[in-house]
DOPA-335285 format. One line per 3 residues: for each residue x, y, z of N, C-alpha, C. Coordinates in Angstrom, 2 decimals. Layout:
<atoms>
X:Y:Z:X:Y:Z:X:Y:Z | ...;
</atoms>
This chain:
<atoms>
-19.09:20.73:138.87:-19.41:20.39:137.51:-19.08:18.90:137.29 | -20.03:18.12:136.81:-19.78:16.68:136.61:-18.69:16.43:135.57 | -17.90:15.37:135.80:-16.84:15.04:134.87:-16.49:13.56:134.98;
-15.76:13.06:133.99:-15.18:11.74:134.05:-13.91:11.72:133.21 | -13.10:10.69:133.40:-11.84:10.56:132.69:-11.91:9.37:131.74 | -11.34:9.55:130.55:-11.20:8.47:129.58:-9.75:8.02:129.65;
-9.53:6.74:129.95:-8.18:6.19:130.07:-8.10:4.89:129.27 | -6.89:4.41:129.11:-6.65:3.11:128.49:-5.62:2.40:129.35 | -6.08:1.44:130.15:-5.20:0.73:131.08:-5.25:-0.77:130.83;
-4.16:-1.42:131.17:-4.09:-2.88:131.15:-3.65:-3.31:132.54 | -4.38:-4.25:133.12:-4.04:-4.77:134.43:-2.79:-5.65:134.31 | -1.69:-5.22:134.94:-0.42:-5.94:134.84:-0.53:-7.37:135.35;
-1.23:-7.53:136.46:-1.37:-8.85:137.08:-2.14:-9.80:136.18 | -3.22:-9.32:135.58:-4.01:-10.16:134.68:-3.21:-10.50:133.42 | -2.40:-9.56:132.94:-1.55:-9.82:131.79:-0.54:-10.93:132.09;
0.10:-10.85:133.25:1.06:-11.88:133.64:0.37:-13.24:133.77 | -0.83:-13.24:134.36:-1.56:-14.50:134.50:-1.94:-15.09:133.14 | -2.36:-14.24:132.21:-2.74:-14.73:130.88:-1.54:-15.34:130.16;
-0.38:-14.71:130.26:0.82:-15.24:129.61:1.23:-16.56:130.27 | 1.13:-16.65:131.60:1.45:-17.90:132.30:0.51:-19.02:131.88 | -0.78:-18.72:131.80:-1.74:-19.74:131.37:-1.48:-20.18:129.94;
-1.11:-19.24:129.07:-0.80:-19.59:127.68:0.43:-20.49:127.62 | 1.44:-20.21:128.44:2.63:-21.06:128.48:2.28:-22.46:128.97 | 1.39:-22.56:129.96:0.97:-23.87:130.46:0.22:-24.66:129.40;
-0.63:-23.97:128.65:-1.36:-24.67:127.59:-0.41:-25.14:126.49 | 0.58:-24.33:126.15:1.55:-24.72:125.13:2.32:-25.96:125.60 | 2.65:-26.02:126.87:3.38:-27.17:127.40:2.52:-28.44:127.40;
1.20:-28.30:127.45:0.30:-29.46:127.50:-0.18:-29.92:126.13 | -0.21:-29.03:125.16:-0.75:-29.40:123.84:0.16:-30.39:123.12 | -0.47:-31.39:122.52:0.29:-32.45:121.87:1.14:-31.93:120.71;
0.57:-31.03:119.91:1.30:-30.56:118.72:2.40:-29.56:119.04 | 2.37:-28.97:120.24:3.39:-27.98:120.61:4.31:-28.46:121.73 | 4.00:-29.60:122.31:4.77:-30.11:123.44:6.21:-30.40:123.01;
7.16:-29.97:123.81:8.60:-30.20:123.63:9.14:-29.69:122.29 | 8.54:-28.63:121.78:9.05:-28.03:120.54:9.84:-26.76:120.82 | 9.82:-26.30:122.04:10.50:-25.05:122.38:9.61:-23.84:122.21;
8.34:-24.05:121.93:7.40:-22.94:121.78:7.13:-22.34:123.16 | 7.14:-21.00:123.22:6.95:-20.35:124.53:6.61:-18.87:124.33 | 6.15:-18.27:125.42:5.89:-16.83:125.49:6.81:-16.24:126.55;
7.31:-15.04:126.30:8.09:-14.31:127.29:7.51:-12.91:127.41 | 7.32:-12.47:128.64:6.72:-11.17:128.91:7.75:-10.24:129.53 | 7.96:-9.08:128.91:8.79:-8.02:129.49:8.00:-6.74:129.38;
7.59:-6.22:130.51:6.74:-5.04:130.61:5.48:-5.26:129.79 | 5.28:-4.55:128.69:4.07:-4.71:127.88:4.40:-5.28:126.50 | 5.48:-6.06:126.43:5.86:-6.71:125.17:5.94:-8.22:125.41;
5.16:-8.97:124.64:5.17:-10.42:124.71:5.91:-10.93:123.48 | 6.92:-11.78:123.70:7.66:-12.37:122.60:7.23:-13.82:122.47 | 6.70:-14.17:121.31:6.29:-15.55:121.03:7.39:-16.21:120.21;
7.82:-17.40:120.66:8.87:-18.14:119.98:8.34:-19.53:119.65 | 8.54:-19.95:118.40:8.05:-21.25:117.95:9.02:-21.81:116.91 | 8.93:-23.12:116.62:9.82:-23.71:115.61:9.54:-23.24:114.19;
8.31:-22.86:113.89:7.98:-22.43:112.54:6.88:-21.39:112.55 | 6.59:-20.84:111.38:5.59:-19.78:111.28:4.18:-20.29:111.54 | 3.89:-21.52:111.16:2.57:-22.09:111.40:2.30:-22.22:112.91;
3.29:-22.71:113.65:3.13:-22.82:115.10:3.03:-21.45:115.75 | 3.68:-20.47:115.15:3.61:-19.10:115.67:2.17:-18.57:115.60 | 1.48:-18.88:114.51:0.08:-18.48:114.40:-0.78:-19.18:115.43;
-0.48:-20.44:115.73:-1.20:-21.17:116.77:-0.96:-20.53:118.14 | 0.27:-20.11:118.38:0.60:-19.45:119.65:-0.19:-18.15:119.80 | -0.31:-17.40:118.72:-1.06:-16.14:118.78:-2.53:-16.39:119.10;
-3.09:-17.45:118.53:-4.48:-17.78:118.84:-4.64:-18.13:120.32 | -3.71:-18.90:120.85:-3.76:-19.26:122.27:-3.67:-18.01:123.13 | -2.74:-17.11:122.80:-2.57:-15.89:123.59:-3.82:-15.02:123.54;
-4.43:-14.88:122.37:-5.65:-14.07:122.26:-6.76:-14.63:123.13 | -6.92:-15.95:123.13:-7.98:-16.57:123.94:-7.72:-16.34:125.42 | -6.49:-16.51:125.85:-6.16:-16.34:127.28:-6.32:-14.88:127.71;
-5.94:-13.94:126.85:-6.11:-12.52:127.19:-7.59:-12.17:127.29 | -8.40:-12.68:126.36:-9.83:-12.39:126.39:-10.49:-12.97:127.64 | -10.08:-14.17:128.04:-10.65:-14.78:129.25:-10.28:-13.99:130.50;
-9.15:-13.31:130.46:-8.69:-12.53:131.61:-9.19:-11.09:131.58 | -10.02:-10.76:130.60:-10.61:-9.43:130.56:-9.75:-8.36:129.90 | -8.75:-8.77:129.16:-7.91:-7.81:128.44:-8.38:-7.79:127.00;
-8.72:-6.61:126.52:-9.24:-6.47:125.16:-8.13:-6.74:124.15 | -8.39:-7.63:123.20:-7.36:-7.98:122.22:-7.18:-6.90:121.16 | -7.99:-5.85:121.21:-7.81:-4.74:120.28:-6.53:-3.96:120.59;
-5.99:-4.14:121.77:-4.76:-3.41:122.13:-3.50:-4.10:121.63 | -3.63:-5.27:120.99:-2.46:-5.97:120.50:-1.93:-5.33:119.22 | -0.63:-5.12:119.20:0.04:-4.62:118.00:1.08:-5.66:117.61;
0.83:-6.33:116.49:1.70:-7.41:116.05:2.79:-6.86:115.14 | 4.01:-7.22:115.44:5.11:-6.86:114.55:5.35:-8.03:113.59 | 6.07:-7.77:112.52:6.35:-8.82:111.55:7.20:-9.91:112.20;
6.87:-11.18:111.92:7.67:-12.26:112.51:9.04:-12.35:111.84 | 10.03:-12.70:112.65:11.36:-12.95:112.10:11.55:-14.47:112.08 | 11.74:-15.00:110.87:11.81:-16.44:110.68:13.19:-16.81:110.16;
13.82:-17.80:110.82:15.05:-18.38:110.29:14.88:-19.90:110.29 | 15.92:-20.63:110.01:15.79:-22.08:109.91:15.49:-22.74:111.26 | 15.97:-22.16:112.33:15.81:-22.79:113.64:14.49:-22.44:114.32;
14.04:-21.19:114.21:12.83:-20.78:114.93:12.22:-19.53:114.31 | 11.02:-19.27:114.77:10.31:-18.05:114.36:9.97:-17.27:115.62 | 10.16:-15.96:115.58:9.86:-15.10:116.72:8.97:-13.96:116.26;
8.09:-13.54:117.17:7.26:-12.38:116.88:7.02:-11.61:118.17 | 7.16:-10.31:118.06:6.90:-9.45:119.21:5.47:-8.93:119.12 | 4.79:-8.98:120.26:3.43:-8.49:120.36:3.44:-7.41:121.43;
3.16:-6.18:121.02:3.14:-5.06:121.95:1.70:-4.79:122.36 | 1.49:-4.61:123.65:0.16:-4.28:124.16:0.11:-2.77:124.36 | -0.70:-2.10:123.53:-0.80:-0.65:123.61:-1.67:-0.28:124.81;
-1.19:0.68:125.56:-1.94:1.17:126.72:-1.63:2.65:126.89 | -2.46:3.31:127.64:-2.28:4.74:127.84:-2.78:5.51:126.62 | -3.15:6.72:126.85:-3.62:7.58:125.77:-2.51:8.58:125.46;
-1.91:8.40:124.30:-0.85:9.33:123.90:-1.48:10.57:123.28 | -0.65:11.49:122.85:-1.15:12.78:122.36:-2.02:12.64:121.12 | -1.64:11.75:120.20:-2.42:11.59:118.96:-3.81:11.05:119.24;
-3.89:10.01:120.04:-5.20:9.42:120.36:-6.02:10.41:121.18 | -5.36:11.14:122.08:-6.06:12.16:122.87:-6.68:13.23:121.99 | -5.92:13.67:120.98:-6.45:14.67:120.05:-7.63:14.12:119.25;
-7.55:12.86:118.85:-8.66:12.24:118.12:-9.92:12.19:118.97 | -9.76:11.85:120.25:-10.92:11.77:121.15:-11.52:13.16:121.34 | -10.68:14.16:121.59:-11.17:15.52:121.81:-11.87:16.02:120.55;
-11.28:15.79:119.38:-11.89:16.22:118.13:-13.23:15.52:117.91 | -13.29:14.23:118.21:-14.52:13.46:118.04:-15.63:13.99:118.94 | -15.28:14.32:120.18:-16.27:14.86:121.13:-16.75:16.22:120.67;
-15.84:17.07:120.20:-16.25:18.41:119.74:-17.11:18.35:118.49 | -16.83:17.42:117.59:-17.64:17.28:116.38:-19.01:16.68:116.64 | -19.18:16.04:117.79:-20.46:15.41:118.10:-21.54:16.41:118.51;
-21.14:17.63:118.79:-22.07:18.72:119.17:-22.78:18.45:120.49 | -22.19:17.60:121.34:-22.74:17.42:122.69:-22.34:18.62:123.54 | -23.10:18.85:124.59:-22.81:20.00:125.46:-21.80:19.60:126.54;
-20.64:19.14:126.08:-19.55:18.76:126.97:-18.24:19.34:126.44 | -17.26:19.46:127.33:-15.93:19.91:126.94:-14.95:18.78:127.22 | -13.96:18.65:126.35:-12.94:17.62:126.52:-11.58:18.27:126.52;
-10.71:17.77:127.39:-9.35:18.28:127.46:-8.37:17.18:127.81 | -7.17:17.28:127.29:-6.13:16.28:127.54:-5.40:16.65:128.82 | -5.31:15.69:129.73:-4.60:15.87:131.00:-3.62:14.71:131.16;
-2.43:14.87:130.63:-1.42:13.82:130.72:-1.81:12.62:129.87 | -1.97:11.46:130.51:-2.30:10.24:129.77:-3.79:9.91:129.85 | -4.62:10.92:130.09:-6.06:10.72:130.11:-6.76:11.94:129.51;
-8.00:11.75:129.14:-8.82:12.83:128.60:-9.95:13.06:129.58 | -10.07:14.29:130.08:-11.15:14.62:131.01:-12.27:15.28:130.24 | -13.48:14.77:130.46:-14.67:15.30:129.82:-15.58:15.86:130.90;
-15.96:17.13:130.75:-16.82:17.80:131.73:-18.07:18.32:131.03 | -19.13:18.42:131.80:-20.39:18.93:131.28:-21.26:19.40:132.42 | -22.34:20.09:132.10:-23.22:20.61:133.15:-24.18:19.56:133.67;
-24.56:18.61:132.80:-25.54:17.59:133.19:-24.92:16.20:133.12 | -25.37:15.37:134.02:-24.92:13.98:134.06:-25.35:13.24:132.78 | -26.53:13.56:132.28:-27.04:12.90:131.07:-26.15:13.19:129.86;
-25.61:14.41:129.77:-24.70:14.73:128.67:-23.43:13.88:128.74 | -22.93:13.65:129.95:-21.73:12.83:130.12:-22.02:11.38:129.75 | -23.20:10.90:130.12:-23.56:9.53:129.76:-23.72:9.38:128.25;
-24.21:10.42:127.59:-24.30:10.40:126.13:-22.90:10.37:125.50 | -21.97:11.10:126.11:-20.60:11.12:125.61:-19.95:9.73:125.75 | -20.20:9.06:126.87:-19.67:7.70:127.05:-20.26:6.76:126.01;
-21.57:6.85:125.79:-22.22:5.99:124.79:-21.65:6.26:123.39 | -21.39:7.51:123.09:-20.84:7.88:121.79:-19.42:7.34:121.62 | -18.61:7.43:122.67:-17.24:6.92:122.61:-17.21:5.40:122.49;
-18.16:4.73:123.11:-18.21:3.26:123.01:-18.54:2.80:121.60 | -19.34:3.59:120.88:-19.69:3.21:119.51:-18.51:3.40:118.56 | -17.71:4.42:118.80:-16.57:4.71:117.93:-15.40:3.79:118.29;
-14.65:3.35:117.28:-13.51:2.48:117.55:-12.21:3.28:117.39 | -11.44:3.28:118.43:-10.10:3.87:118.41:-9.13:2.71:118.36 | -7.84:2.96:118.24:-6.88:1.87:118.07:-6.52:1.17:119.39;
-7.22:1.49:120.44:-6.99:0.84:121.73:-8.28:0.86:122.55 | -8.42:-0.06:123.47:-9.64:-0.08:124.29:-9.65:1.09:125.28 | -10.82:1.64:125.51:-10.97:2.78:126.42:-11.77:2.36:127.65;
-11.39:2.92:128.78:-12.15:2.74:130.01:-12.55:4.12:130.52 | -13.61:4.15:131.29:-14.17:5.40:131.80:-14.15:5.31:133.31 | -13.47:6.24:133.94:-13.33:6.19:135.39:-13.46:7.57:135.98;
-13.51:7.60:137.29:-13.53:8.85:138.05:-14.75:9.70:137.71 | -15.90:9.06:137.56:-17.15:9.77:137.23:-17.59:10.53:138.48 | -17.68:11.85:138.37:-18.04:12.67:139.54:-19.25:13.55:139.20;
-20.11:13.68:140.17:-21.27:14.58:140.02:-20.98:15.95:140.52;
</atoms>
């Protein structure tokens, strides 16, 4: 029976490269040079540090551009409120990845409400969609691409 998996992954290597490129650009830009502005990456959390809130917004724009150039969808960014004091401003940016139970239930419910001849089930951090015909599975992929969830989705392991 044909099937495919719906997942949400972020390439760790591309993420590290994007943050490194953003740090290099911050070091080269005239308005941010030698201000102490920087990015720090720990797992899937990027901490942006700048002298003020205005520069923090500039850092976020730089990071979004670098992530997009590296093929990471900026829809997965979750911005926390910046903490501002007299010396500096910091903001944590979490990159959401993986399909948790809530998003998995939303995907399964969306597929069932679409009345396509496919079945969807949650298997750990992915949703497996099975159907009798390959065309039904391709319709399900097209339907999922049109709908926006709170994180980017990828489709893998397509089997006939």
